[in-house]
C-alpha positions in Angstrom: 25.6 -103.2 150.2 24.7 -104.5 146.7 27.0 -106.3 144.3 27.5 -106.3 140.5 29.3 -109.0 138.6 31.5 -107.9 135.7 34.7 -108.8 133.9 38.1 -107.4 134.9 38.3 -105.9 131.4 35.1 -103.9 131.8 36.0 -102.7 135.3 39.4 -101.5 134.0 37.7 -99.6 131.2 35.3 -98.0 133.7 38.3 -96.7 135.7 39.7 -95.2 132.6 36.5 -93.3 131.7 35.4 -92.5 135.3 32.0 -94.4 135.3 30.9 -98.0 134.9 28.3 -98.8 132.2 27.1 -102.4 131.7 25.8 -103.5 128.3 22.4 -104.0 129.9 22.2 -100.3 130.6 22.0 -99.8 126.8 19.8 -102.8 126.0 17.5 -102.9 129.1 17.8 -99.5 130.6 19.5 -100.5 133.8 22.5 -102.3 135.4 21.7 -105.7 137.1 22.8 -106.0 140.7 22.3 -108.5 143.4 22.5 -108.9 147.2 25.3 -111.0 148.6 22.8 -113.7 149.2 21.6 -113.7 145.5 25.0 -113.5 143.7 25.9 -117.2 143.7 22.6 -118.1 142.1 23.1 -115.4 139.5 26.8 -116.4 138.8 26.0 -120.1 138.5 23.1 -119.5 136.2 24.6 -116.9 133.8 28.4 -116.9 134.3 29.3 -120.5 135.0 32.9 -121.3 133.9 33.7 -117.7 132.9 37.1 -116.7 134.3 38.5 -113.2 135.1 35.4 -111.9 136.8 35.2 -109.4 139.7 32.5 -108.4 142.1 31.9 -104.7 142.5 30.6 -104.0 146.1 28.4 -100.9 145.8 27.0 -98.6 148.5 23.5 -97.8 147.1 23.5 -94.6 149.1 26.4 -93.3 147.1 25.0 -94.2 143.6 24.0 -91.0 141.8 21.6 -92.9 139.5 18.3 -94.2 140.7 18.3 -97.6 142.4 15.1 -99.7 142.2 14.3 -103.0 143.8 12.4 -105.1 141.2 11.6 -108.6 140.1 14.2 -110.1 137.9 13.7 -109.4 134.2 15.2 -112.7 133.0 12.6 -115.6 133.3 15.3 -118.1 134.5 16.3 -115.7 137.3 12.8 -115.5 138.8 13.2 -118.6 140.9 16.9 -118.9 141.6 18.1 -120.6 144.8 20.9 -118.2 145.7 23.0 -120.9 147.1 22.9 -123.5 144.4 21.5 -121.9 141.3 18.5 -124.2 141.3 14.9 -123.3 141.0 12.9 -124.0 144.1 9.2 -123.1 144.3 7.7 -119.9 145.6 10.7 -117.6 145.0 8.9 -115.4 142.4 8.7 -112.5 144.7 12.4 -112.1 145.2 13.5 -108.6 144.3 16.9 -107.5 142.8 18.5 -104.1 142.8 18.6 -102.4 139.4 20.6 -99.2 138.8 19.0 -96.9 136.2 22.1 -95.1 134.9 25.9 -95.4 135.0 27.6 -96.3 138.3 29.8 -93.5 139.6 33.1 -94.9 140.8 32.7 -93.3 144.2 29.8 -95.7 144.9 32.1 -98.8 144.4 33.5 -99.4 147.9 35.3 -102.7 147.1 36.4 -104.9 144.2 37.2 -108.6 144.6 38.2 -111.3 142.2 35.4 -113.8 141.8 36.7 -117.2 140.6 34.9 -120.4 139.8 36.2 -123.8 141.0 37.8 -126.4 138.7 34.4 -127.4 137.4 33.4 -123.8 136.6 31.1 -123.5 139.6 31.0 -120.5 142.0 31.1 -121.9 145.5 31.4 -118.8 147.8 31.2 -115.1 147.8 34.5 -113.5 148.5 34.4 -110.9 151.3 34.4 -107.3 150.1 37.6 -105.3 150.4 38.3 -101.6 150.2 
């Protein structure tokens, strides 16, 4: 399974139109995803303190668009420690899943709320449901 972090509003909009499209699909050509081990580092680096987020648990085998495993495009993400959001040495080779097209809703096998703690830090990955 791979996971994508988005807002509840964007997920609701996707359900209304039948596919999910992140802004990065238009600006970078793909939708950023992570593994369950990578998502805390991503969340704490780029989404710290943002409420009303959800994790989309995605079965890559059900995604109609191409899924590629690539180095992160954002320089700050190249060396994330997936547990604390810190930058340890020698993590440059870590690959992230990128989806090169909209996500068909049938590929999303679970959706869970993803909430930070009182200080705005994401501490644990909620178990997928669905």
